[in-house]
C-alpha positions as CSV (number, residue, x, y, z in Angstrom):
1,M,-5.5,23.5,-7.1
2,K,-7.5,26.5,-5.8
3,E,-7.7,23.8,-2.2
4,A,-3.6,23.6,-1.9
5,Q,-3.1,26.7,-2.6
6,E,-5.8,28.1,0.5
7,R,-4.3,25.4,2.5
8,A,-0.8,26.6,1.6
9,E,-1.6,29.8,2.7
10,L,-3.0,29.2,5.7
11,L,-0.5,26.9,6.8
12,G,2.3,30.0,6.3
13,R,0.3,32.4,8.8
14,A,0.6,29.6,11.0
15,N,2.1,28.9,13.6
16,G,5.4,26.4,14.3
17,D,6.5,23.5,11.2
18,S,3.2,23.8,8.6
19,A,5.8,21.9,6.1
20,H,6.0,19.9,8.0
21,V,1.5,19.7,8.2
22,L,1.7,20.4,4.2
23,R,3.6,17.7,3.5
24,I,0.9,15.6,5.9
25,F,-2.0,16.8,3.8
26,D,-0.2,15.9,0.6
27,E,0.6,12.0,1.1
28,E,-2.8,11.4,2.3
29,A,-4.3,13.6,-0.3
30,Q,-1.9,11.5,-2.7
31,A,-3.4,8.2,-0.2
32,M,-6.5,8.9,-1.2
33,Q,-6.4,9.0,-5.4
34,S,-3.7,5.7,-4.5
35,V,-7.3,4.0,-3.4
36,H,-10.1,5.4,-5.1
37,N,-7.8,4.5,-8.7
38,S,-7.2,0.8,-7.4
39,K,-11.4,1.1,-7.1
40,R,-11.4,2.2,-10.5
41,M,-9.0,-0.1,-11.6
42,L,-10.1,-3.2,-8.8
43,A,-13.7,-2.3,-10.9
44,D,-13.1,-2.3,-14.7
45,S,-11.4,-6.1,-14.0
46,I,-14.6,-7.1,-13.1
47,S,-16.4,-5.9,-15.5
48,T,-13.9,-7.1,-17.5
49,G,-14.3,-10.8,-16.0
50,A,-18.0,-11.1,-16.2
51,A,-18.2,-9.5,-19.7
52,I,-15.4,-13.1,-20.2
53,L,-17.7,-15.0,-18.9
54,S,-21.0,-13.9,-20.4
55,K,-18.3,-14.5,-23.9
56,Y,-18.3,-18.1,-22.9
57,S,-21.2,-18.9,-22.1
58,E,-22.3,-17.9,-25.8
59,Q,-19.6,-19.8,-27.0
60,R,-21.2,-22.6,-24.9
61,E,-24.7,-22.7,-25.9
62,R,-23.0,-22.4,-29.6
63,L,-20.8,-25.2,-29.7
64,K,-23.3,-27.4,-28.1
65,R,-25.6,-26.4,-31.3
66,A,-22.6,-27.0,-33.5
67,Q,-23.1,-31.1,-31.6
68,R,-26.2,-31.2,-31.4
69,K,-26.3,-30.5,-35.3
70,A,-23.3,-32.5,-35.7
71,L,-24.5,-35.9,-33.6
72,D,-28.1,-35.7,-36.6
73,V,-25.8,-36.2,-39.3
74,L,-23.3,-38.3,-38.1
75,N,-26.9,-40.2,-36.5
76,T,-27.9,-40.4,-40.4
77,V,-24.7,-40.8,-41.7
78,G,-24.9,-44.3,-40.5
79,L,-21.2,-44.6,-37.8
80,S,-20.5,-46.6,-36.1
81,N,-21.2,-46.0,-31.8
82,A,-17.5,-46.3,-31.3
83,V,-17.6,-43.2,-33.4
84,L,-20.3,-41.8,-30.7
85,R,-17.9,-42.5,-27.9
86,L,-15.5,-41.1,-28.5
87,I,-17.2,-38.0,-29.3
88,E,-18.7,-37.9,-26.1
89,R,-15.6,-38.8,-24.3
90,R,-14.1,-36.0,-26.2
91,N,-17.2,-33.8,-24.6
92,R,-16.8,-34.7,-20.8
93,F,-12.6,-33.9,-21.3
94,D,-13.7,-30.6,-23.2
95,R,-16.3,-30.1,-19.7
96,W,-13.2,-30.6,-17.3
97,I,-11.1,-27.9,-19.6
98,K,-14.4,-25.7,-19.5
99,Y,-14.9,-26.5,-15.0
100,F,-10.9,-25.5,-14.7
101,G,-10.5,-22.7,-16.8
102,M,-13.5,-21.6,-14.7
103,L,-12.3,-22.5,-11.3
104,I,-8.3,-20.7,-12.7
105,T,-10.7,-17.4,-13.5
106,L,-12.5,-16.9,-10.2
107,V,-8.6,-17.6,-8.1
108,I,-7.5,-14.9,-10.0
109,L,-10.5,-12.8,-9.6
110,Y,-10.2,-13.1,-6.5
111,F,-6.0,-12.9,-5.6
112,L,-7.0,-9.4,-7.8
113,V,-9.8,-8.1,-5.3
114,R,-6.6,-9.1,-2.1
115,S,-4.8,-7.6,-3.4
116,S,-6.1,-4.5,-3.6
117,G,-8.2,-4.1,-0.3
Protein backbone atom coordinates (compact mmCIF):
# COMPACT_ATOMS: atom_id res chain seq x y z
CA MET A 1 0.00 0.00 0.00
CA LYS A 2 2.77 2.41 0.91
CA GLU A 3 4.52 1.66 -2.37
CA ALA A 4 1.34 2.41 -4.31
CA GLN A 5 0.83 5.69 -2.44
CA GLU A 6 4.41 6.80 -3.09
CA ARG A 7 4.07 5.87 -6.74
CA ALA A 8 0.82 7.82 -7.04
CA GLU A 9 2.40 10.82 -5.36
CA LEU A 10 5.44 10.78 -7.65
CA LEU A 11 3.35 10.33 -10.75
CA GLY A 12 0.99 13.08 -9.63
CA ARG A 13 3.87 15.51 -9.61
CA ALA A 14 5.13 14.55 -13.06
CA ASN A 15 3.97 16.31 -16.20
CA GLY A 16 1.84 14.45 -18.73
CA ASP A 17 -0.73 11.74 -18.36
CA SER A 18 0.28 10.30 -14.98
CA ALA A 19 -3.00 8.41 -14.61
CA HIS A 20 -2.15 6.40 -17.71
CA VAL A 21 1.31 5.52 -16.38
CA LEU A 22 -0.14 4.62 -12.98
CA ARG A 23 -2.71 2.35 -14.65
CA ILE A 24 0.08 0.59 -16.57
CA PHE A 25 2.01 0.00 -13.32
CA ASP A 26 -1.11 -1.34 -11.63
CA GLU A 27 -1.81 -3.72 -14.52
CA GLU A 28 1.77 -4.99 -14.36
CA ALA A 29 1.48 -5.51 -10.60
CA GLN A 30 -1.76 -7.45 -11.08
CA ALA A 31 -0.16 -9.58 -13.80
CA MET A 32 2.78 -10.40 -11.51
CA GLN A 33 0.40 -11.31 -8.67
CA SER A 34 -1.50 -13.57 -11.04
CA VAL A 35 1.73 -15.28 -12.09
CA HIS A 36 2.69 -15.85 -8.45
CA ASN A 37 -0.73 -17.29 -7.70
CA SER A 38 -0.50 -19.60 -10.72
CA LYS A 39 2.94 -20.81 -9.66
CA ARG A 40 1.68 -21.54 -6.15
CA MET A 41 -1.35 -23.42 -7.48
CA LEU A 42 0.84 -25.42 -9.86
CA ALA A 43 3.21 -26.34 -7.04
CA ASP A 44 0.23 -27.46 -4.96
CA SER A 45 -1.07 -29.57 -7.86
CA ILE A 46 2.31 -31.21 -8.36
CA SER A 47 2.69 -32.01 -4.67
CA THR A 48 -0.84 -33.44 -4.63
CA GLY A 49 -0.02 -35.61 -7.65
CA ALA A 50 3.18 -36.83 -6.00
CA ALA A 51 1.27 -37.68 -2.83
CA ILE A 52 -1.33 -39.61 -4.84
CA LEU A 53 1.36 -41.60 -6.65
CA SER A 54 3.02 -42.35 -3.32
CA LYS A 55 -0.25 -43.65 -1.90
CA TYR A 56 -0.77 -45.79 -5.01
CA SER A 57 2.63 -47.32 -4.47
CA GLU A 58 1.81 -48.10 -0.85
CA GLN A 59 -1.51 -49.63 -1.84
CA ARG A 60 0.20 -51.72 -4.50
CA GLU A 61 2.58 -53.20 -1.94
CA ARG A 62 -0.28 -53.91 0.44
CA LEU A 63 -2.29 -55.61 -2.29
CA LYS A 64 0.72 -57.68 -3.36
CA ARG A 65 1.15 -58.94 0.21
CA ALA A 66 -2.56 -59.72 0.44
CA GLN A 67 -2.42 -61.56 -2.89
CA ARG A 68 0.55 -63.64 -1.77
CA LYS A 69 -1.23 -64.57 1.45
CA ALA A 70 -4.41 -65.43 -0.46
CA LEU A 71 -2.48 -67.60 -2.91
CA ASP A 72 -0.75 -69.37 -0.04
CA VAL A 73 -4.10 -70.06 1.60
CA LEU A 74 -5.58 -71.25 -1.71
CA ASN A 75 -2.62 -73.52 -2.34
CA THR A 76 -2.91 -75.06 1.09
CA VAL A 77 -6.64 -75.64 0.60
CA GLY A 78 -5.85 -77.26 -2.71
CA LEU A 79 -8.01 -75.37 -5.18
CA SER A 80 -7.66 -76.31 -8.79
CA ASN A 81 -5.19 -74.82 -11.25
CA ALA A 82 -8.06 -73.34 -13.25
CA VAL A 83 -8.98 -71.05 -10.36
CA LEU A 84 -5.34 -70.04 -9.93
CA ARG A 85 -5.09 -69.22 -13.65
CA LEU A 86 -8.25 -67.15 -13.37
CA ILE A 87 -6.72 -65.20 -10.50
CA GLU A 88 -3.50 -64.65 -12.46
CA ARG A 89 -5.46 -63.47 -15.50
CA ARG A 90 -7.39 -61.05 -13.31
CA ASN A 91 -4.08 -59.84 -11.86
CA ARG A 92 -2.78 -59.08 -15.37
CA PHE A 93 -5.97 -57.19 -16.16
CA ASP A 94 -5.69 -55.20 -12.93
CA ARG A 95 -2.07 -54.39 -13.79
CA TRP A 96 -3.17 -52.91 -17.13
CA ILE A 97 -5.81 -50.83 -15.32
CA LYS A 98 -3.13 -49.59 -12.93
CA TYR A 99 -0.76 -48.58 -15.75
CA PHE A 100 -3.59 -46.90 -17.65
CA GLY A 101 -4.50 -44.93 -14.51
CA MET A 102 -0.89 -43.87 -14.07
CA LEU A 103 -0.73 -42.78 -17.70
CA ILE A 104 -3.94 -40.76 -17.39
CA THR A 105 -2.55 -39.12 -14.20
CA LEU A 106 0.66 -38.15 -16.01
CA VAL A 107 -1.28 -36.75 -18.96
CA ILE A 108 -3.45 -34.65 -16.64
CA LEU A 109 -0.39 -33.35 -14.79
CA TYR A 110 1.30 -32.55 -18.12
CA PHE A 111 -1.68 -30.51 -19.30
CA LEU A 112 -1.88 -28.74 -15.94
CA VAL A 113 1.78 -27.75 -16.20
CA ARG A 114 1.45 -26.79 -19.86
CA SER A 115 -1.69 -24.73 -19.37
CA SER A 116 -0.30 -22.75 -16.43
CA GLY A 117 2.98 -21.94 -18.16
